[in-house]
C-alpha positions, 0 to 999 in steps of 0.5 A: 521486483522491489525498487527499494533494495539498496540499489539507488541513492533515494532508496530510504528516508533521512531517518532510515525508513525503507518501506512498508514492512507490514499492514495489520487489519482488524476485521469482522470475518477472519475466514472471509478475509483469509480466503480473500488474501489467499485468492489474491495470491499472497502466501499463507504462513500462519492461521488460527481462529483469531487471525492469519498472516500472509507474506510476500517473497520479500518477507513483508506481510499482511496480518488479519486479526479479529476486530475485538483482538485486545492486541490491536491498536484503536481504529480510526473508522468502524471495522473492517479497516487498517489498525496499524502500518508497520514501517521497516527501518534500516537499523536499531539505532534509526528505530531509537532515533524515531522513537526519541522524535515521536516521544516529544509529543506522543506516547511511544511503546516498545514490544518484545521484538524491538518495534516501537508503536505510536499513532500519527496525527490522524490517529492511525496506528504506526510502528517502526522496526528493523526491516527483515525484508529480502529484496526481490529482483525480477529480470526485465521482460522484453517486449517486441515492438514494431521493427525491434523484437527482443523476444525471439523464437518463444511465446510470451509468458502466460500467468494463470494467477498473480503472485504479488512480490512487494507491498508498495504503498498505502493510501490514507484519508486525512481530515487534517491533511496539512498536519499529516503532511508535515508529520510525515515529511518534516519529522519522519523524512518522507520525500515528496514525489508529486502533489494534488494542489491542496488535496493530496501528496504522494510521499516516498521512503524509497525509490518507488514513486510513492509508499504513502499517499495522503488524501484530504477527506472529510473523515479518516479511513483506509482507501487501499493497499497496493501490491507489486506484480510483474506486468499487465499480464500478471495483473490480468491473471490475478483478475481472472482468479479473483473474478472466478472466486467471486470478488468484485473489481472496484476500478480498472484496468488502467494506468495512472498518470501520476506514478505511471503504474498500471492498476486493477483494484478490488474491494477488500473485505478487510477494509478499503481496496487492494491494488495490483500494480506494475511498471511504477516510476522509479526515482533512483536519484532524487536530484533528477526528479522534479515533483509536479503539482496537479489539479485534483479535478483533472483526469490526469490526477487519477488516470492516463487511461482506464477512466474514472473510478465508479460511484461509491469507490471512496465509500468504506465497507462499513458505509456500504454495509450500513446502506444495506442494513434493514431499517427497523 
């Protein structure tokens, strides 16, 4: 499933970053967030009163902690939200080199597991550690077309729920967009896949079309974290469970034009949204990919089909909560 598996020339940055290793959230309601990610299809590997940890089959993880946990980095917006993005790196030497680069102008600490911790120019907690991921490779699914059938004498696969295999990307709001863009591309080696003119950049550290999307916005904050599944049928299997359990879809289904991936989004009680995605562009050879520049106000900046996100999509959970709070 993961395209970032050592198979292609463009599967890591020049600095050795290979993809998202973990996303750490600080939340108001640990029990609610735990139930959400369980319903979403992640595997619960650790649970306690102060938090929970979930894993994908490739051994990347989602960590949920109480917002007041002293071990958490600071937040760029009111809780619930992302508190740290952990990037997997190919070797200990590469981690050391990243640490030396960051120490030129910002504090860097090191934890007992060898990971380094710092902040990016917008204040997001960032960490780098030697990757422990195990690449997942699913067999391609044949689709029957008119005049050419590849699935013979058997029914199509049915999914009663989704089981995300891969943490694909994270989307961050940036009031200091140009500074963020320069930090991730010039200093950390992220590659540019496509851009929205003056408004956003789809960056990658693997052969996935994007692992990080920086979006110009008036405030810092999390938009979404995205998880790879097999196909549109698995996306809809996930939708069925999430809807049955009372979780609200926030956009979809649809297909993005930039990146080409199918999508379905749900509002996440841990902050922002989560996305099921499938069939994303794979940039196997960077020399053969031509980055595009798109107008941010055009439909193709958001979708090929599926329509615009509904009003309020960009509002954080804390903003929605404040609108519903009683007035004294």
